[in-house]
Structures are given as structure tokens and as C-alpha cells.
N, C-alpha and C positions, 0 to 999 in steps of 0.2 A: 598525420594527414588531416587537413581541415575538411570536415564533412558537413559544415553548417549550411551549405547550399543544396544538400540532398533534399528530396521531396519526402514529406511525411503527411500525416493527417491531423487536422484539428477538427474534431467532430467528423462531418462528412466532407469537409473542404480540404483540398490538397494545398499544402503550404510548404515552405522550406523548414528544415530542422531548427534553424536559428529562430525563425518566427514562432514556431510552436512553443519553445521554451518561454519566450516573452509572453505569449498569450495565456499559457497555463499559469504562469506566475500571477498575471492579472486576475485570473479566475479566483485563485485561492487568497489573494489579498482581499478580494471583494467579499468572500464568504467566511473568512476565518472565524469570526466571533459567533457565527450561528451554525458553524459546520456540524458540530455534534448534535444540535437540535434537529437540523435537517436530516441527518442520518437516521434519527429516530422516526421522523415523520415519513421519510421515503421508504423505509423498510418495515414500518409498523413495529419497530423494536427488534426485528430479527437480526440486525447487525450485531447485537450483543451476543446472540447465540453463535453466530459465525465466528466472531472474534474469540469466544471461549473455546470453540473447536480448535482454533489456531494455538491457543495457550495450552490446551490439553495435548496437542501434538508436539509442541515444543518441550513440554514436561521438564521445566527447570528444576534442579535439585532442591528438595525441601530442607536439606541439612545445611551445614556451613560450607559445603563444597563450593569453591569459586566457580562462577559461571558468568561469562560476559556476553551480552546480547547487543547487537546492532539493529535498531529498528529504523528503517529508511522510509522517508516520505510519511513519517508518523508525527508530524509537528505538534499536534495537540496532546500527544503523550498517551493516547488511549491504550494501545497495545503494550507499551512499556510499563505503564502503571498496573495493568492487569497481570503481566508477567511478574512484576516485583511483588505483588500481593500473594501470588501463588508460590513464590520461591522462598528459599531460606536466606540466612544472613550473608551468604557469600555471593549473592546475586548483584550484578551491576549492569545497568543498561545505558547505552548512548543512543539518543534520538538524533537522527540526521535528516534535515529537511532543507530544501532550497528556498523556502518561503519564510521570511522573517516574521510576518504577522502570525502565521501558524505556530512558529516557535515561541512567540511571545505568549500566546494562549497556553501552550504547554508548560512554560516556566511558571506562569501564574498558578496553574493547576497543581504543579509539583509542590510549590510553596504551600498552597492551601491544604494539600494532603500529606504534608511533612515527608515528602519523598525526595527532597533535594539531594540527600546524601547517597541515594541509590540510583537516581535517574538524572543524567546530564543531557544537555541540548547543544547541538553543533549545527551551524549553517553550512550546508554543503550540497554537492551535486552527486546524484546516484551514479552518473556516468564516469566520475573521476573522484573517488572517495579519498579523503586526506588521512588515511589510516595505514599503518604498516601491513605487510603481508602477514597472514596467519595470526590475526589479532583477536578474533571473536569465536566463541563457541556456537553461537546461533545468529542467524540473519533473518529478520522478518520484514515483510512489506505488505501492507494491507490497503487495497484499493488505491494503489499508487503507481504500479508498474505501467499501467496503460497510459499514464500521463508523461512518461519518460520519452523524450524524442527518439533515442536510440537504445531500444530495449536490449539489444545484444551486448552493448557496452556495459549496461547496468548489471546484466547477469554475469559477465566476465569479472566485473569488480566484486560482485558478491562472492564468487568463487575465490578470488584472490585474497580477500580479507578474512575468510573463514579458516580456522585451524583444521588440520586433518581430523576427520571424525565429526566436523561441524555440520550443522543442518541448515539448509535454506528452506524457508516457508513463505509462500506467497498466497495471499487471499485476494481473489479478484472476481469481478462480475464475469459471468460466463454465458453460455447458450442454453436457454430453457429447453428441456428435453421431455416435457410432459404435454401431450396433445391437449389443446384448449387453453392451457395455462400460458402458452407462448403468445396467443392473441390478446389475452387479458393483460399480460405483462407489457406488451407493446403499447396497448391503449393507455395504460396507467403511466408508462414512461414518457410518452410523447405528449399526452393530453393533460396530465395531472401534475407531473413533477415540475416542469418549467413554470407554470403559473403559481404553484405552491412556493417554489424558490423565490419568485418575484414578490409574493406576499410576505414571506418571512425575512428575506435578506435584501429585498429591493433590487434583485439582479436575476431576472428570468433567463437572460442569455447565457449566464455561466452554467445554469443547470440544463439548458438545452445542449450545450457542449458536452456536459458530463454524460447525458443520456446517449448522445451520438457516439461518443468515444467508446462506450461499452459495445456498441454494434460493430465497431471497426477493429476491436481487439481480436487476436487470433483465437480460434477454437481451442479447447483444452488439449487435444492431441497435438496440434501444431505448436502450442506453447510449450508442451512437454518436450518436444523435439528441440526447441530453442534452449531449454534448460540443459538438456544432454549435450548440445553443441558447445555450451559454456564450460563443460568439463565435469558436470555433476553425474553421480552414479545413483542407482536405485531410485530413479525418478518415477514419481507416481502422482496421481491427483484423485481427489474425492469430490464428487458432486454433492452440493448441499441445496436444500429447498427446491427440488425439482430442476436443478441446473441453473438457478438464478446466480449462484456463486459456486466457484470451485476453489478448493484448497490444494495448492500444488506443493510438492515436497521433493527435495533432492539432497544428497549427501556429498560432502567432499571427502573422499576416501583415498 
């Protein structure tokens, strides 16, 4: 069934699903080469701790035990590289991203870090993964699920490609739950991040969208319900840094 004319959100604007994919692609084409730098500036380096929490939860085997990871919307390779460095010789990661410019950055970083034999890169859509059923031991997606036009399809695909016993982990911006911090965070998000993005990447509008998209993303309990609806068991989530970020988990059992 064609769902491309369904309504979704691009930031605070209502658009069709088909339009969102095009606009999101344009955002990440624009910022690809400064994406990791902007992550450091926007989070004051905290994104590194959040991503490490995801790797700790993934806990890839340190020995030679085979372990396959699919990292979706992770074009620059950050999560896959961190997992590879934490894992043993049996670890292999596939990075799947819809954006060719982000993948180009990831491949360059893999070559520079001598990780080409452990991390591969594939252009693809989270809503229709080109991998067989039950192919991976782990599935990660960091700060990417909110940019997927049809999140329910992406979650269903995550469930499909995981092996029984495989784990789904999603790191995503969330709802600040500390009184006072919420107002400071809103002020920083809307008044500082877009101008900062304009100064560093030359594209303030892309960062305005990224800020707005965070506010439109489902609250943690609602997103946990979506994960359960896709078939996952033992669904849970952990609030990080006062609710700025949540780490979601589910198992294919």
C-alpha cells in the first residue's frame, strides 16, 4: 500500500511522508561533513557519554564469538566504530544510512581508523531494509529514528532483521524532566543551536528543523508502546542527563 501521501511532520510543519524523506535527505546532505563537530558543540560533548551508554548496553562479546550489528541512520560510523573497538575479533557491523554524503564520511573514517574489515557501509532505507530475516544479533539507531517518516515501519523492520535473542537499542532526544532545566534547554535549543549551526555549517535552517523535530517526537512511554507494538519484549527505557536523552531497549524473543 502506498502511504507516501500520508501527513507527517517536518519540524513543526505538517507535510506528506514523501516530502519529509526528501527534506530530511537535504538536511543531512547539507551538514554531513560538520555533523560530528556540531554534535560536540550542541551537547557540550555529552553525546559521547550517551553513545557510550548505548555501547555498554549492547555489550558486544569481547572474545572471538561472532556478533553482527546493524547500525541504522549511523552514516558517519560513530556507533559502529565504538562498538567495534569494544568488541572482540568476531564482531562485524553494517552501517545502513539513506544519505550518501553521511556514508562517504563514514567510509573515510573507517579507512583512517583501519576498521574497513570490521565495519561496512550500505545505502538503504530504515523503512525497507535490504537484509534477510533474522540476520543480526543487535540493532542500534542513535538520534535517527525521529527523522524516519514512518517510524512504525522502521520498528517492524528492526524486529524482522534481528535474530531471536537479538536486542534493539535506540538513543533519541527526549522530554526534559528536571524543573528549571526544561526552560534553559528550550532557550538553548531555539536561540543558540540554529545560529550556531549557521556559523559552523552555513545552514541554520537545518538545525532549526533538528530542534523542532525533537519537540514533535513521542514521549518515552508512548515510544515504548510503539516498540512493543512492533513485536519486541522486555521493552524499557532509561532517562539520561535529566531527560535530554532516552535510551530505549527491546528484545526479539
